[in-house]
C-alpha positions in Angstrom: -4.4 -17.8 -10.8 -6.2 -20.8 -9.4 -9.9 -20.7 -9.6 -10.0 -21.6 -5.9 -9.4 -17.9 -5.2 -12.6 -16.9 -7.0 -15.2 -15.8 -4.5 -18.9 -16.8 -4.9 -21.2 -14.3 -6.5 -23.2 -14.0 -3.3 -20.1 -13.3 -1.2 -18.8 -10.8 -3.6 -22.2 -9.1 -3.8 -22.4 -8.9 0.0 -18.9 -7.5 0.2 -19.7 -4.9 -2.5 -22.9 -3.8 -0.7 -21.1 -3.5 2.7 -18.3 -1.5 1.2 -20.8 0.8 -0.6 -22.7 1.3 2.6 -19.6 2.3 4.5 -18.5 4.7 1.8 -22.0 6.3 1.6 -22.3 6.5 5.3 -18.9 8.2 5.6 -19.4 10.8 2.9 -23.2 11.5 3.5 -23.3 11.4 7.3 -19.9 11.4 8.9 -17.7 13.7 6.8 -20.2 16.6 6.8 -19.9 16.6 10.6 -16.3 17.9 10.2 -16.7 20.2 7.2 -19.4 21.7 5.0 -19.1 20.6 1.3 -20.0 24.1 0.1 -17.1 25.6 2.1 -14.8 22.9 0.9 -15.6 23.5 -2.7 -15.0 27.2 -2.2 -11.5 26.5 -0.8 -10.7 24.1 -3.7 -11.7 26.6 -6.4 -9.7 29.3 -4.7 -6.4 27.6 -5.8 -4.5 29.5 -8.5 -3.6 27.8 -11.8 0.1 27.8 -10.7 -0.9 25.9 -7.5 -2.9 23.4 -9.6 0.0 22.9 -12.0 2.6 22.4 -9.4 0.4 20.0 -7.4 -0.3 18.0 -10.6 3.4 17.7 -11.2 4.1 16.5 -7.6 1.2 14.0 -8.0 2.6 12.7 -11.3 6.1 12.3 -9.7 4.5 10.3 -6.9 3.1 7.9 -9.5 6.5 7.5 -11.1 8.4 6.7 -7.9 6.9 3.3 -7.4 8.1 2.2 -10.8 11.6 2.4 -9.3 10.6 -0.1 -6.6 9.2 -2.5 -9.1 12.3 -2.5 -11.3 14.5 -2.9 -8.2 12.9 -6.1 -7.2 12.4 -7.5 -10.7 15.6 -7.7 -12.7 14.8 -7.3 -16.4 11.6 -5.4 -15.9 11.7 -2.1 -17.9 10.3 1.2 -16.7 7.5 1.2 -19.3 6.5 -2.3 -18.2 6.6 -1.2 -14.5 4.4 1.8 -15.3 1.8 -0.4 -17.2 1.6 -3.1 -14.5 1.6 -0.7 -11.6 -1.2 1.6 -13.0 -3.4 -1.2 -14.1 -3.2 -3.1 -10.8 -3.6 0.0 -8.8 -6.8 0.9 -10.8 -8.2 -2.5 -10.1 -7.3 -2.4 -6.4 -8.9 1.0 -6.0 -12.2 0.2 -7.6 -13.3 -3.4 -6.8 -14.2 -5.0 -3.5 -11.4 -7.5 -2.8 -9.5 -5.7 -5.5 -6.1 -6.5 -3.9 -6.5 -10.2 -4.9 -7.6 -9.3 -8.4 -4.8 -6.9 -8.8 -2.4 -9.7 -8.0 -3.9 -11.7 -10.8 -3.6 -8.7 -13.2 0.0 -8.2 -12.3 0.9 -11.9 -12.6 -0.7 -12.1 -16.0 1.3 -9.2 -17.3 4.6 -10.4 -15.8 4.0 -13.9 -17.2 3.3 -12.5 -20.7 6.6 -10.6 -20.5 8.6 -13.8 -19.7 8.8 -13.8 -15.9 8.1 -17.0 -14.0 6.0 -17.6 -10.9 9.0 -17.8 -8.6 10.3 -14.4 -9.9 6.9 -12.9 -9.4 6.5 -14.2 -5.9 9.9 -13.1 -4.9 9.4 -9.6 -6.2 5.9 -9.3 -4.6 7.0 -10.5 -1.2 10.3 -8.7 -0.9 8.8 -5.3 -2.1 5.9 -6.0 0.4 8.4 -6.5 3.2 10.2 -3.3 2.4 6.9 -1.4 2.2 5.9 -2.7 5.6 9.3 -1.6 7.0 8.5 1.9 5.7 4.9 2.0 6.9 5.9 0.9 10.4 8.9 3.1 10.5 7.3 6.4 9.5 5.0 6.7 12.6 7.9 6.0 14.8 10.0 8.6 13.1 7.1 11.2 13.3 6.6 10.5 17.0 10.4 10.8 17.7 10.4 14.2 15.9 7.4 15.4 17.9 9.3 14.3 21.1 12.3 16.3 20.0 10.1 19.4 19.7 8.9 18.8 23.3 5.4 17.7 22.2 5.3 14.7 24.4 2.1 13.1 25.8 1.4 9.8 27.4 -0.6 8.6 24.4 2.3 9.5 22.1 4.8 7.7 24.3 2.7 4.6 24.4 2.2 4.7 20.6 5.9 5.2 20.0 6.8 2.3 22.3 4.2 0.0 20.6 5.4 1.1 17.1 9.0 0.5 17.9 8.1 -2.9 19.3 6.2 -4.0 16.2 9.0 -2.7 13.9 11.7 -4.4 15.9 9.8 -7.6 15.9 9.2 -7.5 12.2 12.8 -6.7 11.5 13.9 -9.5 13.8 11.8 -12.2 12.1 12.9 -11.1 8.7 16.6 -11.1 9.8 16.3 -14.6 11.4 14.6 -15.8 8.2 17.6 -14.6 6.1 20.3 -15.6 8.6 20.2 -19.4 8.5 18.7 -22.0 6.3 17.5 -24.0 9.3 15.7 -20.9 10.7 14.1 -20.2 7.3 12.8 -23.8 7.3 11.4 -23.5 10.8 9.7 -20.2 10.1 8.3 -21.5 6.9 7.0 -24.6 8.7 5.4 -22.5 11.4 3.8 -20.1 8.9 2.4 -23.2 7.1 0.8 -24.5 10.3 -0.7 -21.1 11.0 -2.0 -20.9 7.4 -3.5 -24.4 7.7 -5.4 -23.4 10.9 -6.8 -20.3 9.3 -7.8 -22.1 6.2 -9.5 -24.8 8.3 -11.8 -22.1 9.7 -13.0 -21.4 6.1 -13.4 -25.0 5.2 -10.3 -25.0 3.0 -7.7 -27.9 2.7 -4.4 -27.7 4.6 -1.3 -26.3 2.9 1.8 -28.4 2.2 4.9 -28.2 4.2 6.2 -24.7 3.7 9.6 -25.4 5.3 11.3 -26.4 2.1 9.6 -23.6 0.2 10.9 -21.2 2.9 14.5 -22.4 2.5 14.2 -22.0 -1.3 12.7 -18.6 -1.0 15.5 -17.5 1.4 18.1 -18.4 -1.2 16.3 -16.4 -3.9 15.8 -13.4 -1.6 19.5 -13.4 -0.6 20.5 -13.5 -4.2 18.3 -10.5 -5.0 19.2 -8.4 -1.9 22.9 -8.9 -2.2 23.0 -6.6 -5.2 19.8 -4.6 -4.9 19.1 -4.0 -1.2 20.3 -0.4 -1.4 18.5 0.5 -4.6 15.3 -1.1 -3.2 15.6 0.7 0.1 16.2 4.2 -1.5 13.3 3.6 -4.0 10.9 2.5 -1.3 11.7 5.5 0.9 11.4 7.9 -2.0 8.0 6.4 -2.9 6.6 6.7 0.6 8.0 10.2 1.2 6.7 11.4 -2.2 3.1 10.4 -1.2 3.5 12.4 2.0 4.8 15.4 0.1 1.7 15.4 -2.1 -0.4 15.8 1.0 1.8 18.4 2.5 1.9 20.5 -0.8 -1.9 20.2 -1.0 -2.4 21.5 2.5 -0.1 24.5 1.8 -1.8 25.3 -1.5 -5.2 25.5 0.1 -3.9 27.8 2.8 -3.0 25.5 5.7 0.4 26.9 6.6 3.0 25.7 9.0 1.7 27.8 11.8 -1.5 25.7 11.7 0.0 22.3 11.0 3.7 21.8 10.9 5.3 19.3 8.5 6.0 17.0 11.4 2.3 17.0 12.6 1.2 16.3 9.0 3.7 13.4 8.8 2.4 11.9 12.1 -1.2 11.9 10.9 -0.3 10.7 7.4 1.8 7.8 8.8 -0.8 6.5 11.2 -3.7 6.8 8.7 -1.6 4.8 6.3 -1.4 2.0 8.8 -5.2 2.1 9.3 -5.8 2.1 5.6 -4.0 -1.3 5.3 -7.2 -2.9 6.6 -9.3 -4.0 3.6 -12.4 -2.1 4.8 -13.2 -0.5 1.4 -11.5 -0.6 -2.0 -8.4 1.6 -1.7 -9.5 2.7 1.7 -12.0 5.1 0.1 -13.9 7.0 2.7 -11.9 5.6 5.6 -8.7 7.5 4.5 -10.6 10.8 3.8 -12.3 10.8 7.2 -9.2 9.6 9.1 -7.0 12.3 7.6 -9.5 15.1 8.0 -10.2 14.2 11.7 -6.6 13.6 12.5 -5.4 16.8 10.9 -8.1 18.8 12.6 -7.2 17.3 16.0 -3.6 18.1 15.4 -4.5 21.7 14.6 -6.6 21.9 17.7 -3.8 20.5 19.8 -1.6 23.3 18.5 -4.1 25.8 19.7 -5.8 26.6 16.4 -9.6 26.9 16.3 -11.0 24.1 14.1 -13.9 26.3 12.9 -11.4 28.6 11.1 -9.5 25.9 9.1 -11.7 22.9 9.1 -12.9 23.6 5.5 -9.3 24.2 4.3 -8.1 20.9 5.9 -11.1 19.0 4.4 -10.5 20.5 1.0 -6.9 19.6 1.1 -7.7 16.0 2.0 -10.3 15.6 -0.8 -7.9 17.1 -3.4 -5.1 14.9 -2.1 -7.3 11.8 -2.5 -8.6 12.9 -5.9 -5.2 13.1 -7.4 -3.7 10.0 -5.7 -6.8 7.7 -5.7 -8.7 8.8 -8.8 -5.9 9.8 -11.2 -4.6 6.2 -11.4 -8.1 5.0 -12.7 -8.0 6.4 -16.2 -4.2 5.7 -16.4 -5.0 2.1 -15.4 -7.5 1.7 -18.3 -4.9 3.1 -20.7 -2.2 0.8 -19.3 -4.5 -2.2 -19.8 -4.9 -1.4 -23.5 -1.1 -0.7 -23.9 -0.4 -4.2 -22.4 -2.8 -5.8 -24.9 -1.4 -3.9 -27.8 2.3 -4.2 -27.0 2.9 -7.6 -28.5 6.6 -6.8 -28.9 7.0 -7.1 -25.1 5.7 -10.6 -25.1 8.1 -13.4 -24.1 7.6 -17.1 -23.2 7.9 -17.6 -19.4 10.4 -20.1 -18.1 9.2 -23.5 -16.8 7.5 -23.1 -13.4 10.0 -23.1 -10.5 9.6 -25.5 -7.7 7.5 -24.0 -5.0 6.8 -27.0 -2.8 5.4 -30.4 -3.6 2.3 -28.9 -5.1 -0.1 -30.8 -2.8 -1.5 -27.6 -1.5 -2.8 -26.4 -4.8 -3.9 -22.8 -4.7 -2.3 -22.4 -1.3 1.3 -22.7 -2.4 3.8 -19.9 -1.8 4.0 -17.8 -4.9 0.3 -17.9 -5.6 -2.4 -15.4 -4.5 -2.7 -16.8 -1.0 1.0 -16.1 -0.4 1.4 -12.8 -2.1 -2.0 -11.0 -1.9 -1.3 -9.3 1.4 2.2 -8.2 0.3 0.9 -6.9 -3.1 -1.8 -5.1 -1.2 0.9 -3.3 0.7 2.3 -2.0 -2.6 -0.8 0.0 -3.5 -0.9 3.5 -2.0 -4.1 4.7 -0.4 
């Protein structure tokens, strides 16, 4: 990646301190307001070995499911390679401030060593990111619709549902227009370039080149990929998102939060909305923010159903912490192992093809296909 994406030591140090302060504030001051850590530990240690084993298997399956997405958007990528790149990049994104951008660099370096070019990488990152955003926007709408069918309708939920549907429809419409006509892809690319230039100007960065031609070229590549792989990609994406939700649901059930306290629909609603919130790069991997959001959201949902929060607050908090431990912490050692596998597996190495045309090159590190263009989409690929 271009060195222009490297943040100054001072800026990175400030970002690290701010993230650390937020995490400490949440776990030391905010989280104990909703559950006592001693009670939480009691609930965690009360799980049987069968519950621990089954939960571990569900968590491992969740890790595997995203490999299907990666192989769907990158023809020629093997499942072992998908596993190595996914676990290594997830570990980086979950531990370092601004880890999403660094994770892009890690993934790109691995793909390049395996013979994939910059254009292939950018296409895979953006298309998988678009499908992930479809799923993230669609799940809250689905959950609210299911609650409405059960008769649990409130003004706030209706407003949230309408807003969610509006955003989802708008997102789908822009993507559809982009793929529909070459001229529209050029216009959208040109408009996106102008917006990027204005944003970069605020940070004292040079303008980007005309993204119109790059947009048209990307449209052709995306259509070529989606013509044969859209169904496989859609199924893989849905399986990946649903699997993460199932990990949370199983964890709640194993610590004693039954359906009478929180139905699977209520859990889905809270899970879906917190996933949207966690997309904001407040802390690495959303640590602290996700734990607090899920705990508060699930307790509010239980209260709404008429269950006293004092009875089950420790169980809900315990489930959330166990859920985060196996989905956030488990990839860390696996990521380290994956890094060493990548360095050792020289038999996977291939020479990459010549760089594909991605514009006229005048924009340097702001070209589509580099970190500026794919960082946000790659960030969408990392589960909270």
